[in-house]
N, C-alpha and C positions, 0 to 999 in steps of 0.2 A: 410845016409845023401844024399839029392838030390844034384846033381851037379849044381853049379852056372852058369847061362847063362848070357852072356854079350850081350848088345845091339850092333847091327852093327854100325860101324862108319858112321855117316852122314856128308857129306860135305855140308856146308852152303855157299850158294852163296850170297854175299852182295846185298842188294837192291840198284839199281843204283840211285834212287831218292826216297824221302819220298812219302808216299801215298798222294793223292790229298785232302782227308778229314781226319780230326783228330777226333778219337773217344774220349769219356770221359776217357776211360782207357789209351789211348795214351797220353792224356793231363796230367793225373796223373804221368805217367812215365816220361814225359818231364819235368814236374815241379820238380820231385825228382832229375832228372839228372842235371837240372839247379842249384838246390840248392847245389848238391855235387860239381859241377864244380866251382861255386862261392866260396864255403867254401875252397876248395883246393887252389884256386887262392889267396884268402885273407891270408891263413896260410903261403903259400910259400912266398908271398910278405913280410909278417911280419918277417919271419925267415931270408929272404935275407937282410932286414934292420939290423938285429941283428948280422949277420955274420961278422967276422973280416977277415977271409981268402978270398982273392979275387976269388979264384977258386970255393970255396963253394958258395960264394955270386952269382957268375955268373951261376952256376948250378941251384941254387934255383930260380933265376930270369927266367932262360930259362924254367924250369918246370912250373913256375907260368904263363908265357906267353902262354904255351901250353894249360893250363886249361882255360885261358882267351879266346883263339881262339876257343876252344871247346864250351864254353859258348855262344860266338857270333854265332857260326854255329847252335847251337840248337835254338837260337832266330830266325834265318832266317827261320827255319822250322815252326815256329809258325806264321809267317806273311802270313797267307792265309785267304781268306774270306770263312770260313767254311760253312756258311749258303748257299752261292752261289754254292759251290761245291756239297753239299749234295742235293740241289734242282736239280742239273744237272744229278744226278744218277737216271736212269729210275726206278729201283726197289724201291728206297726210295720214289719216286714220287707216284708210284702206291699204296704203303702202306699208304702214307699220305692221298691220295684221298679216300681209303677205310675207314680209320678212320674218315674222315670228313663226309662221307656218313652215317656211322653208328651213328655218333653224331647227325645227323639231324633227 
């Protein structure tokens, strides 16, 4: 039986700020993340309204507010002029010019 090899541990450094341009795949991920955060917020808000224990109610409201903040943070990442950013990237400009030249 071959010995199992484990992958070396990789340390991931968080990205200090989101990329300037948003790809189609990024947009899909953000859309999913927004949906999850909104659903979590709505559920926790509903459960907090149903709770009778003040400590439970407060904990649910606090968790819901966290998801609401995450939702708002994700929205700020979507407030970019993607077309302008993509046009400012030299590699993309060169490819676009090549495609236009081929089409003519």
